[in-house]
C-alpha positions as CSV (number, residue, x, y, z in Angstrom):
1,M,-22.8,-9.0,-8.2
2,S,-22.0,-12.7,-7.9
3,F,-18.8,-14.4,-6.8
4,F,-18.0,-15.3,-10.4
5,S,-18.4,-11.7,-11.5
6,C,-15.8,-10.7,-8.8
7,L,-13.4,-13.4,-10.1
8,Y,-13.9,-12.3,-13.7
9,F,-13.0,-8.7,-12.6
10,V,-10.0,-9.7,-10.5
11,F,-8.5,-12.2,-12.9
12,S,-8.9,-9.8,-15.8
13,I,-6.8,-7.2,-14.0
14,L,-4.4,-9.8,-12.5
15,G,-3.6,-11.1,-16.0
16,C,-2.4,-7.6,-16.9
17,V,0.0,-7.6,-14.0
18,L,1.2,-11.2,-14.5
19,G,3.3,-10.4,-17.6
20,A,6.6,-11.9,-18.7
21,G,8.6,-9.7,-16.2
22,F,6.5,-11.0,-13.3
23,V,6.3,-14.7,-14.3
24,S,10.0,-14.9,-15.0
25,G,10.8,-13.3,-11.7
26,T,12.8,-10.4,-13.4
27,E,10.5,-7.6,-12.2
28,I,10.5,-8.8,-8.6
29,Q,14.3,-9.2,-8.7
30,K,15.0,-5.8,-10.2
31,F,12.4,-3.8,-8.1
32,F,12.3,-5.6,-4.7
33,V,14.8,-8.4,-4.0
34,Q,17.9,-6.2,-3.7
35,Y,16.2,-4.3,-0.8
36,K,15.8,-7.6,1.3
37,V,13.0,-7.4,3.9
38,W,12.2,-3.8,2.9
39,G,11.5,-5.2,-0.5
40,I,8.5,-7.1,1.0
41,V,7.3,-3.9,2.6
42,G,7.7,-2.3,-0.9
43,I,5.5,-5.0,-2.4
44,I,2.7,-4.3,0.1
45,V,3.0,-0.5,-0.4
46,S,3.0,-1.0,-4.2
47,N,-0.2,-3.0,-4.2
48,V,-1.9,-0.6,-1.8
49,I,-1.2,2.2,-4.4
50,F,-2.3,0.0,-7.2
51,C,-5.6,-0.8,-5.6
52,L,-6.2,2.9,-4.6
53,S,-5.5,3.8,-8.2
54,I,-8.3,1.4,-9.3
55,L,-10.7,3.2,-6.9
56,Y,-9.5,6.5,-8.3
57,F,-10.4,5.3,-11.8
58,Y,-13.8,4.3,-10.5
59,F,-14.7,7.5,-8.7
60,K,-13.1,9.7,-11.4
61,S,-14.6,7.7,-14.4
62,N,-15.9,10.9,-16.1
63,D,-12.6,12.7,-15.9
64,K,-10.6,13.3,-19.1
65,N,-6.9,12.3,-19.4
66,G,-5.8,16.0,-19.2
67,K,-3.9,18.3,-21.4
68,I,-0.7,16.3,-21.0
69,N,-1.1,12.7,-22.1
70,L,2.0,10.5,-22.5
71,L,0.3,7.2,-21.5
72,P,0.1,5.7,-25.0
73,Y,3.8,6.0,-25.5
74,C,4.5,4.4,-22.1
75,Q,2.1,1.6,-22.8
76,I,3.8,1.0,-26.2
77,F,7.1,0.5,-24.3
78,I,5.5,-2.0,-22.0
79,S,4.1,-3.9,-25.0
80,G,7.6,-3.7,-26.6
81,T,9.0,-5.4,-23.5
82,M,6.6,-8.3,-23.8
83,M,7.3,-8.7,-27.5
84,A,11.1,-8.7,-26.8
85,G,10.5,-11.5,-24.3
86,L,8.4,-13.5,-26.7
87,S,11.0,-13.1,-29.4
88,S,13.7,-14.6,-27.1
89,V,11.6,-17.8,-26.8
90,F,11.3,-18.4,-30.6
91,P,14.4,-19.5,-32.6
92,N,13.4,-18.0,-35.9
93,K,13.1,-14.3,-35.0
94,I,12.3,-13.1,-38.6
95,V,9.3,-15.3,-38.9
96,F,8.2,-14.5,-35.3
97,N,8.4,-10.8,-35.8
98,F,6.3,-11.0,-39.0
99,L,3.7,-13.2,-37.4
100,A,3.6,-11.2,-34.1
101,V,2.8,-7.9,-35.9
102,I,0.0,-9.5,-37.9
103,V,-1.5,-11.4,-35.1
104,L,-1.4,-8.5,-32.7
105,S,-3.0,-6.2,-35.3
106,I,-5.8,-8.7,-35.8
107,V,-6.4,-9.1,-32.0
108,L,-6.4,-5.3,-31.5
109,F,-8.9,-4.9,-34.3
110,C,-11.2,-7.6,-32.8
111,G,-11.8,-5.8,-29.5
112,I,-10.9,-5.7,-25.8
113,K,-12.9,-8.7,-24.8
114,V,-10.1,-10.9,-26.3
115,A,-7.7,-9.3,-23.7
116,N,-10.0,-10.2,-20.8
117,V,-10.2,-13.9,-21.9
118,V,-6.4,-14.1,-22.2
119,N,-5.9,-12.4,-18.9
120,I,-8.2,-14.8,-17.1
121,I,-6.4,-17.8,-18.7
122,V,-2.9,-16.6,-17.6
123,S,-4.1,-15.8,-14.0
124,I,-5.5,-19.3,-13.6
125,C,-2.3,-20.9,-15.1
126,V,0.1,-19.0,-12.8
127,I,-1.9,-19.8,-9.6
128,M,-2.2,-23.5,-10.5
129,S,1.6,-23.7,-11.2
130,L,2.6,-22.4,-7.7
131,P,3.0,-25.8,-6.0
132,F,5.6,-26.7,-8.7
133,I,7.7,-23.6,-8.9
134,L,8.1,-22.5,-5.2
135,E,10.9,-23.8,-3.0
136,I,10.3,-21.8,0.2
137,S,12.6,-23.9,2.4
138,K,15.7,-22.5,0.7
139,I,15.2,-18.9,2.0
140,D,17.6,-17.0,4.2
141,I,16.4,-13.4,4.4
142,I,18.7,-10.9,6.0
143,C,17.3,-7.5,7.0
144,G,18.4,-4.5,4.9
145,Y,17.2,-1.0,4.2
146,R,17.3,1.6,1.3
147,V,15.1,4.5,0.6
148,G,15.1,3.3,-3.0
149,A,12.8,0.4,-2.0
150,F,10.0,2.9,-1.4
151,V,10.7,4.9,-4.6
152,K,10.7,1.8,-6.7
153,C,7.6,0.4,-5.2
154,I,5.7,3.6,-6.1
155,L,7.0,3.5,-9.7
156,Y,6.2,-0.2,-9.9
157,A,2.6,0.4,-8.8
158,F,2.1,3.1,-11.4
159,M,3.7,0.9,-14.1
160,N,1.1,-1.8,-13.3
161,V,-1.7,0.8,-13.5
162,L,-0.4,1.8,-17.0
163,T,-0.4,-1.9,-18.0
164,S,-4.0,-2.5,-17.0
165,E,-5.5,1.0,-17.6
166,A,-7.6,0.1,-20.7
167,I,-8.9,-3.1,-19.1
168,L,-9.7,-1.3,-15.9
169,K,-11.8,1.4,-17.4
170,N,-13.7,-1.2,-19.4
171,L,-14.4,-3.4,-16.4
172,L,-15.4,-0.5,-14.1
173,K,-18.4,0.5,-16.2
174,N,-21.7,0.2,-14.4
175,K,-20.2,-1.4,-11.3
176,S,-21.3,-0.6,-7.7
177,K,-19.0,1.0,-5.2
178,K,-19.3,-2.0,-2.9
179,F,-18.4,-4.5,-5.7
180,V,-15.3,-2.5,-6.8
181,I,-14.0,-2.2,-3.2
182,C,-14.5,-5.9,-2.6
183,C,-12.7,-6.7,-5.8
184,C,-9.8,-4.4,-4.9
185,L,-9.4,-6.2,-1.6
186,V,-9.4,-9.6,-3.2
187,L,-6.9,-8.4,-5.9
188,F,-4.6,-6.9,-3.2
189,V,-4.5,-10.2,-1.3
190,I,-3.8,-12.3,-4.4
191,V,-1.2,-10.1,-6.0
192,S,0.7,-9.4,-2.7
193,T,0.7,-13.2,-1.9
194,L,2.0,-14.1,-5.4
195,Q,4.7,-11.4,-5.3
196,I,5.9,-12.3,-1.8
197,L,6.1,-16.0,-2.7
198,F,8.1,-15.2,-5.9
199,F,10.3,-12.8,-3.8
200,I,11.1,-15.6,-1.4
201,N,11.7,-18.1,-4.1
202,I,14.2,-16.0,-6.1
203,Y,15.9,-14.3,-3.1
204,N,19.3,-15.9,-3.7
205,S,19.2,-16.1,-7.5
206,K,21.4,-14.0,-9.7
207,S,20.2,-15.1,-13.1
208,E,18.3,-12.9,-15.6
209,M,15.1,-15.0,-15.3
210,P,15.3,-16.4,-11.8
211,M,12.0,-18.3,-11.7
212,F,13.4,-20.8,-14.2
213,D,16.3,-21.7,-12.0
214,N,14.7,-24.3,-9.7
215,L,12.1,-25.9,-11.9
216,Q,11.8,-29.6,-12.0
217,S,12.8,-30.9,-15.5
218,W,9.3,-32.2,-16.4
219,F,7.7,-28.8,-15.5
220,V,10.1,-26.5,-17.5
221,G,8.1,-26.9,-20.8
222,V,4.8,-26.3,-19.0
223,Y,6.1,-23.1,-17.3
224,K,7.6,-21.8,-20.5
225,T,4.1,-22.1,-22.0
226,I,2.7,-20.1,-19.1
227,F,5.5,-17.6,-19.6
228,V,4.5,-17.2,-23.2
229,I,0.8,-16.8,-22.4
230,A,1.7,-14.2,-19.7
231,M,3.7,-12.2,-22.2
232,I,0.8,-12.3,-24.7
233,S,-1.7,-11.1,-22.0
234,T,0.3,-8.1,-21.1
235,L,1.2,-7.3,-24.7
236,I,-2.4,-7.3,-25.6
237,S,-3.6,-5.3,-22.6
238,S,-1.0,-2.6,-22.9
239,S,-1.5,-2.3,-26.7
240,F,-5.2,-1.8,-26.2
241,G,-4.5,1.0,-23.8
242,A,-2.3,2.7,-26.3
243,I,-4.6,2.4,-29.3
244,K,-7.7,3.5,-27.3
245,I,-6.0,6.6,-26.1
246,F,-4.7,7.4,-29.6
247,K,-8.2,7.0,-30.9
248,N,-9.9,9.2,-28.2
249,K,-7.1,11.9,-27.9
250,M,-6.0,12.3,-31.5
251,N,-9.4,11.6,-33.2
252,L,-7.9,8.7,-35.2
253,G,-10.3,6.2,-36.8
254,Y,-10.2,2.7,-35.3
255,N,-9.2,0.7,-38.3
256,F,-6.8,-2.2,-39.1
257,A,-4.2,0.2,-40.5
258,Q,-4.0,2.0,-37.1
259,C,-3.7,-1.4,-35.4
260,L,-0.9,-2.4,-37.7
261,A,1.0,0.9,-37.2
262,I,0.8,0.4,-33.4
263,S,2.1,-3.2,-33.7
264,C,5.1,-2.1,-35.9
265,M,6.0,0.6,-33.3
266,I,5.9,-2.1,-30.6
267,L,8.1,-4.4,-32.7
268,L,10.8,-1.6,-33.1
269,I,10.9,-1.0,-29.3
270,S,11.3,-4.7,-28.6
271,F,14.7,-4.6,-30.3
272,I,16.0,-2.7,-27.2
273,G,15.9,-6.0,-25.2
274,F,13.7,-7.6,-22.5
275,S,16.0,-7.2,-19.5
276,K,17.2,-3.7,-20.4
277,I,13.7,-2.3,-20.7
278,I,12.6,-3.8,-17.4
279,E,15.7,-2.5,-15.5
280,Y,16.1,0.9,-17.0
281,I,12.8,2.0,-18.8
282,Y,10.1,0.6,-16.4
283,P,11.1,2.9,-13.5
284,I,11.1,5.9,-16.0
285,I,7.6,4.9,-17.1
286,G,6.4,4.9,-13.5
287,L,8.0,8.3,-13.0
288,I,6.3,9.7,-16.2
289,F,2.9,8.6,-14.9
290,V,3.4,10.4,-11.6
291,L,4.7,13.5,-13.3
292,Q,1.7,13.5,-15.7
293,V,-0.8,13.3,-12.9
294,V,0.9,16.2,-11.0
295,L,1.3,18.4,-14.1
296,N,-2.3,17.8,-15.2
297,K,-3.5,18.8,-11.7
298,M,-1.4,22.0,-11.8
299,F,-2.7,23.1,-15.3
300,T,-6.4,22.3,-14.7
């Protein structure tokens, strides 16, 4: 496998993780910043779990999802979060909601390769924007400790697994063990570096979307565009996960009506609100994933 194959693999998964919550700084703030230095430890542990989960998917590629399968519902909530974030960017919400449902349905119907392309674009955009969004000199980190840091890092890792599950399974087909391990190491370094840099940059911020606090005026429009693309990438990736599992588990035909139904469910969930879903529902989603794995192991 070539270097570019590795980048394609890594950036396709990275784009799933770099959603609206990540790019805005809200996820890092809600899950890690409050725990101070232990939050950075939590970031490392979270990404170790995330990469180990990718290897689990690789070595257990022939396993079924199990008797208990709540993943599609969790993935729909993640998609709803992204749609809520997108809705907040557009002034005319009625027009946006209508267009979002139609466009998402078409994209889902077109196939999963569309998600890979969008994920690669958002990965490159976020990495290229780093010199303009980080102000590392403003940091003053004071040591602190809470057991909650480790609980949340585990839940955050599994939430990322849920977001990228459909993309992962598609990318892992016909890959060698050496290639997958190398890609996991590269992914671990990139994601951990990005999260720690974001952590440092928003450490003293109290706003709902802290990454927008210190942007230079000329770069605000550019970063808002990246923010929108990031939301779209996670929205598409999570929606593919939900629709694929509904198809395989419930024997539903893969047609446009099904894609439209999933899109409407996502729209309804988006009305809960972007910040509320990230703060209250994301940890629950991670917990559901853990419980599902444990229960399926117990009953199989």
